[in-house]
Each structure stands twice: as structure tokens, then as C-alpha cells.
C-alpha positions in Angstrom: 5.6 21.4 13.0 4.4 18.4 11.1 0.8 19.6 11.1 1.9 23.1 9.9 3.8 21.7 6.9 0.9 19.4 6.1 -1.4 22.4 6.2 0.9 24.4 3.8 1.4 21.5 1.4 -2.2 20.3 1.5 -3.8 17.1 2.8 -3.6 13.7 1.4 -6.3 13.1 -1.3 -8.0 9.8 -1.7 -8.3 7.8 -4.9 -11.6 7.9 -6.8 -13.0 4.8 -8.5 -12.0 6.1 -12.0 -8.6 7.5 -11.0 -5.6 7.2 -13.4 -1.8 7.0 -12.7 -0.4 10.5 -12.1 3.0 11.9 -13.1 4.6 11.6 -9.7 4.0 7.8 -9.7 5.9 7.6 -13.0 8.6 9.7 -11.5 8.8 7.4 -8.6 9.3 4.4 -10.9 12.7 5.8 -12.0 14.3 4.3 -8.9 12.8 0.9 -9.8 14.2 1.3 -13.3 17.6 1.8 -11.7 17.1 -1.2 -9.5 16.2 -3.5 -12.4 19.3 -2.2 -14.2 21.5 -2.9 -11.2 20.2 -6.5 -10.8 20.9 -7.1 -14.5 24.4 -5.5 -14.3 25.4 -7.3 -11.1 24.3 -10.7 -12.5 25.9 -10.1 -16.0 29.3 -9.7 -14.4 29.4 -13.3 -13.5 26.6 -15.5 -14.7 26.3 -18.7 -12.6 23.4 -20.7 -11.2 24.0 -19.1 -7.7 24.2 -15.6 -9.2 20.9 -16.2 -11.0 19.3 -17.4 -7.7 20.5 -14.3 -5.9 19.2 -12.1 -8.7 15.7 -13.7 -8.5 15.7 -13.4 -4.7 16.6 -9.7 -4.8 14.0 -9.1 -7.5 11.3 -10.8 -5.4 12.1 -8.7 -2.3 12.2 -5.5 -4.4 9.0 -6.4 -6.2 7.2 -7.0 -2.9 8.1 -3.4 -2.0 6.6 -2.4 -5.3 3.4 -4.4 -4.6 3.0 -2.7 -1.2 3.6 0.6 -2.9 0.8 -0.1 -5.4 -1.5 -1.1 -2.6 -0.9 2.2 -0.9 -1.4 4.0 -4.2 -4.9 2.5 -4.4 -5.9 4.5 -1.3 -4.1 7.9 -1.8 -3.0 10.0 -4.7 0.8 10.0 -4.4 1.3 13.3 -6.2 -1.1 15.4 -4.1 -0.7 17.3 -0.8 2.2 16.5 1.5 2.4 12.9 0.2 5.2 13.6 -2.5 7.5 14.8 0.3 7.1 11.6 2.2 7.5 9.5 -1.0 10.8 11.2 -1.8 12.1 9.6 1.3 10.9 6.3 0.0 12.6 7.0 -3.3 15.9 7.7 -1.6 15.5 4.4 0.3 14.8 2.4 -2.8 17.8 4.1 -4.5 20.1 3.1 -1.5 18.6 -0.4 -1.6 19.6 -0.7 -5.3 23.1 0.7 -4.8 23.8 -1.9 -2.1 22.4 -4.9 -4.0 25.7 -5.9 -5.6 27.2 -6.4 -2.1 24.2 -8.1 -0.7 25.6 -11.6 -1.6 29.3 -10.9 -1.4 31.7 -13.1 0.6 30.0 -13.4 4.1 33.4 -13.1 5.8 33.9 -9.6 4.4 32.2 -6.4 5.6 28.5 -6.6 6.2 27.9 -2.9 5.3 26.1 -3.7 2.0 23.7 -6.2 3.5 23.0 -3.9 6.4 22.2 -1.0 4.1 19.8 -3.4 2.2 18.0 -4.2 5.5 17.9 -0.5 6.7 16.7 0.7 3.3 14.0 -2.0 3.3 12.8 -0.8 6.7 12.6 2.8 5.5 10.7 1.8 2.3 8.1 -0.2 4.2 7.9 2.3 7.0 7.0 5.1 4.6 4.2 3.0 3.2 3.0 2.0 6.6 3.0 5.6 7.9 1.2 6.8 4.8 -1.5 4.1 5.0 -1.9 4.7 8.7 -2.5 8.4 8.1 -5.1 7.7 5.4 -6.9 5.3 7.6 -7.0 7.6 10.6 -10.7 8.3 10.2 -11.5 4.5 10.1 -10.4 2.8 13.3 -11.5 -0.6 12.1 -9.2 -0.2 9.1 -6.3 0.8 11.3 -6.8 -2.4 13.3 -6.7 -4.4 10.1 -3.5 -2.5 9.1 -1.8 -3.7 12.2 -1.9 -7.2 10.8 0.7 -6.2 8.3 3.2 -5.4 11.1 4.3 -9.0 11.9 5.3 -9.6 8.3 7.2 -6.3 8.2 8.9 -7.0 11.5 9.8 -10.7 10.6 11.1 -9.9 7.1 13.2 -7.0 8.5 14.7 -9.3 11.2 15.4 -12.0 8.6 17.3 -9.5 6.3 19.2 -8.2 9.3 20.0 -11.8 10.2 21.2 -12.4 6.6 23.6 -9.4 7.1 24.9 -10.2 10.6 24.8 -14.0 11.1 26.9 -15.3 8.2 30.0 -13.3 9.1 30.0 -15.1 12.5 30.1 -18.6 10.8 33.6 -19.9 10.2 32.8 -22.2 7.2 32.3 -19.9 4.2 30.1 -22.4 2.4 27.8 -22.9 5.4 27.7 -19.1 5.9 26.5 -18.6 2.3 23.9 -21.3 2.7 22.5 -19.7 5.9 22.4 -16.3 4.1 20.6 -17.7 1.1 18.2 -19.6 3.3 17.3 -16.4 5.2 16.6 -14.5 2.0 14.5 -17.4 0.7 12.6 -17.2 4.1 11.9 -13.5 3.5 10.4 -14.2 0.0 8.3 -17.1 1.3 7.1 -15.0 4.2 6.2 -12.0 2.0 4.3 -13.8 -0.7 2.8 -16.4 1.7 1.5 -13.5 3.8 0.1 -11.9 0.7 -2.0 -15.0 0.1 -3.4 -14.9 3.6 -3.9 -11.1 3.6 -6.2 -11.2 0.6 -9.1 -11.8 3.0 -8.6 -8.5 4.8 -5.6 -6.5 3.7 -6.1 -5.7 0.0 -8.3 -3.1 -1.7 -8.6 -2.0 -5.4 -10.6 1.3 -5.4 -9.8 2.0 -9.0 -9.3 -0.9 -11.4 -8.1 1.5 -14.0 -5.4 2.8 -11.8 -4.3 -0.7 -10.7 -4.0 -2.1 -14.2 -2.4 1.0 -15.6 0.2 0.9 -12.8 1.3 -2.6 -13.6 1.2 -2.1 -17.4 3.6 0.8 -17.0 6.1 -1.0 -14.8 6.2 -3.9 -17.2 6.8 -1.5 -20.1 9.6 0.0 -18.1 11.2 -3.4 -17.5 11.0 -4.1 -21.3 12.6 -0.8 -22.0 15.3 -1.4 -19.4 16.2 -4.7 -21.1 16.9 -2.8 -24.3 19.2 -0.3 -22.4 20.9 -3.2 -20.7 21.7 -4.9 -24.1 23.1 -1.7 -25.5 25.2 -0.7 -22.5 26.1 -4.1 -21.3 27.0 -5.3 -24.8 29.4 -2.2 -25.0 27.9 -1.2 -28.3 28.6 2.4 -27.4 32.3 1.6 -26.8 32.9 -0.4 -30.0 33.3 0.8 -33.5 30.0 0.5 -35.4 29.8 -2.7 -37.4 27.0 -4.2 -39.5 26.7 -7.4 -37.4 26.4 -5.2 -34.2 23.7 -3.0 -35.9 21.9 -6.1 -37.1 21.9 -7.6 -33.6 20.6 -4.3 -32.1 17.8 -4.2 -34.7 16.8 -7.8 -34.0 16.8 -7.1 -30.3 14.4 -4.2 -30.8 12.2 -6.3 -33.0 11.8 -9.3 -30.8 11.3 -7.1 -27.7 8.6 -5.2 -29.6 7.0 -8.6 -30.5 6.9 -9.5 -26.8 5.3 -6.1 -26.0 2.7 -6.7 -28.7 2.0 -10.2 -27.4 0.9 -8.8 -24.1 -0.4 -5.3 -24.9 -2.3 -5.7 -28.1 -5.1 -7.9 -26.9 -4.4 -9.6 -23.6 -3.7 -6.5 -21.4 -6.8 -4.5 -22.7 -9.1 -7.5 -22.2 -7.7 -8.1 -18.7 -8.2 -4.5 -17.8 -11.9 -4.9 -18.7 -12.1 -8.1 -16.7 -10.6 -6.3 -13.7 -13.2 -3.6 -14.1 -16.0 -6.1 -14.3 -14.9 -8.1 -11.2 -16.2 -6.9 -7.9 -15.5 -7.5 -4.2 -13.4 -10.5 -3.3 -13.1 -11.6 -7.0 -11.6 -8.2 -8.0 -9.1 -8.3 -5.1 -8.1 -11.9 -5.9 -7.6 -11.2 -9.6 -5.6 -8.1 -8.8 -3.3 -10.1 -6.5 -2.8 -13.2 -8.6 -2.6 -11.7 -12.1 -0.9 -8.4 -11.4 1.0 -8.6 -8.1 2.2 -12.2 -8.5 2.3 -13.1 -12.2 3.9 -9.8 -13.3 6.8 -10.7 -11.1 7.4 -13.8 -13.2 7.0 -11.8 -16.4 9.6 -9.3 -15.2 11.9 -12.1 -14.2 11.6 -13.5 -17.7 12.5 -10.0 -19.1 15.7 -9.9 -16.9 16.7 -13.4 -18.0 16.3 -12.7 -21.7 18.1 -9.4 -21.3 21.0 -11.2 -19.7 21.1 -13.7 -22.6 20.7 -11.0 -25.3 23.6 -9.0 -23.7 25.8 -12.1 -23.6 25.2 -12.9 -27.3 25.5 -9.2 -28.4 28.8 -9.0 -26.6 30.1 -11.9 -28.7 28.7 -10.5 -31.9 30.4 -7.1 -31.2 33.7 -8.7 -30.2 36.1 -8.3 -33.2 38.2 -11.2 -31.9 35.3 -13.7 -32.3 34.5 -14.8 -35.9 30.9 -14.3 -36.9 30.5 -17.9 -38.1 31.7 -19.2 -34.7 28.8 -20.8 -32.6 27.8 -19.1 -29.4 29.3 -20.2 -26.2 28.3 -19.7 -22.6 24.8 -19.3 -21.1 23.6 -16.7 -23.6 21.3 -18.9 -25.7 19.6 -20.7 -22.7 19.1 -17.4 -20.9 17.7 -15.7 -24.0 15.3 -18.4 -25.1 14.5 -19.4 -21.5 13.7 -15.9 -20.5 11.3 -15.5 -23.4 9.7 -18.9 -22.5 9.3 -17.6 -18.9 7.7 -14.4 -20.1 5.3 -16.1 -22.4 4.3 -18.8 -19.8 3.6 -16.1 -17.2 1.6 -14.2 -19.8 -0.5 -17.3 -20.6 -1.2 -17.8 -16.9 -2.1 -14.1 -16.7 -4.5 -14.6 -19.6 -5.9 -17.8 -18.0 -6.4 -16.0 -14.6 -8.1 -12.9 -16.0 -9.9 -14.1 -19.1 -10.2 -17.8 -18.4 -8.9 -18.6 -21.8 -5.7 -20.1 -23.2 -4.1 -19.4 -26.6 -2.9 -22.5 -28.2 -0.7 -20.5 -30.5 1.3 -19.5 -27.4 1.5 -23.0 -26.1 2.9 -24.0 -29.5 5.3 -21.1 -29.5 6.7 -22.2 -26.1 7.2 -25.7 -27.4 8.9 -24.4 -30.5 11.2 -22.2 -28.4 12.0 -25.1 -26.1 12.9 -27.3 -29.1 14.9 -24.5 -30.6 17.3 -24.2 -27.7 19.6 -27.1 -28.6 19.6 -25.9 -32.2 20.4 -22.3 -31.4 23.4 -23.4 -29.2 25.1 -24.6 -32.4 24.4 -21.5 -34.4 26.4 -18.2 -34.6 25.1 -15.5 -32.3 23.5 -13.5 -35.0 21.7 -16.6 -36.4 20.4 -17.5 -32.9 19.1 -14.0 -32.5 17.4 -14.1 -35.9 15.8 -17.5 -35.0 14.3 -16.2 -31.8 13.1 -13.0 -33.5 11.5 -15.0 -36.3 9.6 -17.2 -33.8 8.3 -14.2 -31.8 7.3 -12.3 -34.9 5.6 -15.4 -36.2 3.5 -15.7 -33.0 2.3 -12.1 -33.4 1.5 -12.6 -37.1 -0.4 -15.8 -36.5 -2.5 -14.2 -33.7 -3.3 -11.1 -35.8 -4.7 -13.4 -38.5 -6.4 -16.0 -36.3 -7.8 -13.5 -33.8 -8.7 -10.9 -36.3 -12.4 -10.5 -35.5 -12.0 -10.7 -31.7 -9.1 -8.3 -31.9 -11.0 -5.8 -34.0 -14.0 -5.9 -31.7 -11.9 -5.4 -28.6 -9.8 -2.6 -30.0 -13.0 -0.9 -31.3 -14.5 -1.1 -27.8 -11.3 0.3 -26.2 -11.2 3.1 -28.8 -14.9 4.0 -28.1 -14.2 4.1 -24.4 -11.2 6.3 -24.9 -13.0 8.6 -27.2 -15.9 8.9 -24.7 -13.5 9.7 -21.9 -11.6 12.3 -24.0 -14.9 13.9 -25.0 -16.0 14.2 -21.4 -12.6 15.9 -20.6 -13.0 18.2 -23.5 -16.6 19.2 -22.4 -15.3 19.8 -18.9 -12.6 22.1 -20.1 -14.9 23.9 -22.5 -16.6 25.5 -19.5 -13.4 27.5 -19.0 -14.0 29.2 -22.3 -17.7 29.7 -21.5 -16.7 31.4 -18.2 -14.2 33.6 -20.0 -16.8 34.7 -22.6 -19.3 35.6 -19.8 -16.8 37.9 -18.1 -17.2 41.6 -19.0 -14.3 43.2 -20.9 -11.9 45.2 -18.7 
């Protein structure tokens, strides 16, 4: 039955060295968008240090599923043949994983249904990737033997997640039960990312540098876009009468998020893409792991943190019972500024790892943002928002001026590459017209 359906749908198709991201991969990302949104929503309901720890642990485990997914996508086209059918099962598992996240760290003495669903969904996600990779490697017995080295990490992480669901309810002391559960989740994260450091010698492969870099560029854009949605929905802007302060806060949120997008995608991301193309062998794999699989996690964590802070401040701005001149209260300002600092620091490390350069303008921006936190805590919410936006826009403006020549040369090279690629595509499709012209009229 399985062979018959694979025959009807078509075989799995390997990735070519110049492959790009296909539409099904973007469709698959929708469940990760939902997961980011759920993490933000569950944390925003009660922002505490422990809640933030839980959010980062969940994000790290979810991101590792994404990393494994991206590794599989370097070997097989996810939108071709029977593969999309298999990946839909993975999408359903990620969706169930996200739905159960708010209950993953509930009172351990209550029902363990949520944590068990998390563990089962995790097994399904990883199992789909393992089966797909096993099928692709069927003609390479040596590669299948290497693939078996992933199994201990999958088995151990699954047992730890099941333990986090089943062991805490058996412990009488609620505080100790929570510590055991958190410790098991931390062990999962250490096992996954520690295993990734070991596996670089045998378990990673980047067939298409273009596909790999584009994959991570898109997921980061999605995270930035989700932060905007989170601010609008979480701040209840849709449920409040339209006011000028709320509109001003929304505009400032768009502007500073756009500035953060610009800080990464204007120069750093295109230059890093070229560096990933230039690297070969072990150097390419190490760069792909460090800069994209690991440092993008820190950048997305920063996005979620500043989305939480922005939502908290926008909620105060939109609340008619709070006077506009009243200083902000709560964790909004530290989360907002701290999240942006986290994002920029990770981006600097990304630049250092891929390009071996460091922008002192960004170092200065991080120092200014750090010094601005105590000032912003005494400002009204709208003023704090404006201060952050001004700092982010100033960073972009300074780099546009200071890096004008290098930026112009890089963007011209990228434009020439794109134009050459588009011309090649146009020439290929022109053959269809030539064939139609050669056919005799009916």
C-alpha cells in the first residue's frame, strides 16, 4: 500500500546545490508562527522570572525541532512527491505541541495531559523527520549508519520530556516537583544543543547554501512579523476605541521593528549569505550550525522578549484609566529594551561568526540602550517607546552613512547576481515560446 501511494504521488526529490525554498516550506512555517504566538501569549498572561524561563525552555525545544527540520530539508525537497503528505503529519504534531504548551508548566499536582501531549507531539515531529531522512539515505548504507547516531539523542530527550510529565505529579512537595520538572526540561535543552555540537563532525550537511540561508532568513522575518501581531492583539488595540496615543504607539512599534529588520537584512544577512556560499566542507557546516541554527535562536528569543515588553507598554498606553503622563510600571521597559539588546548582541555575534567583523556602531547602540533602561522606567509609556525607536533608527541612519561605500558595493553585487539569475530563468522559459512557434498550425 505504501509503495503504491508513493508511486502515485511521486518519489522524494533530492536538493540541488542551487536550490531555493519552495512554497510548501513556507506553508509548513505557519505552525511555527502559531507556536511563537502561543509562547508569547502564555507568557504575557503572567510575566514572572519563572514564566520567562519556561518560555525560553519551550522555545529552545521547539527551535531544535525546527533545526532538525531544516537539516532534513537540505537533503530532500519537502514540496515534491509523497513528502508533503508525510510533512502534514509533522505539521499536525507541531500544532498539537503548540496547543499544549500553556499547560506544559502548570501545577505539577494537576493533570499531566498537557505535558504528555507535548512529549507525544515531540516524538511524532522527530519521528517524521527521522523516517524521511532514513528513506532519502536508503541508497547510501554508510549514511544510514551515521543517521543512527541521532537516535540516542531522540530517545533520551523523549524520555526526559515524558519524565517531566509523569514524575512531578508523584512528588508531594509542589516546589520540589516544579524544580524537578524544570530540571528535566533544562536537561533536554542541554542534551539537544550539546549533541548538535558533537554531531557537526558527522551529522550535518548543507547541500545548498542558498536554501539554508533563505530558510533562516524567512523564519526570522516571520518572528518579527509575529511580534507585531502580538502587540496588536495582546495590547487589545482591536478591542479599544481608537485613540491618538494608541495609534502613535502602534506606528512607533512598526518603525522600530522595521529598524531591527533593516539592521540585519540590509547588509549583514546578504553578506553572510555570500560567506556561507564561499565556505566549503567542514567550515561551511560549522558556520551553518553556529550562525544560523544556534545564533538565530538567540535573535528570536530577543524578538519574543521585546514583543512582550512592547505589548505590556501598549496595553498601558491604550488603557483609558491610566494617565498618559504616568510613568510605566511593571516589566515592560526592561523586557522591551532587554529584548532589543539581546537581538542586537546575537546579530553582532552572527556578523562576527560569518564575516569576522564587528560593527562598533552596534556596540555603542547596545551600551546606549543599556544606559537608557533606568531612564525609560521613569518615562511615560509613549515616551519610552519613542526613545527606543529613536535609538534604533539612529543606528540604521549612522550605518547607512558610515558604511555607504561598502553597502553600495554589496547591494550592487547582490543585484547583479539576482539579475543574472532572473535572466537565466527568462531564457529557460523562452524555449516554451520557441517550441510553440515551431509547431505547425492546427
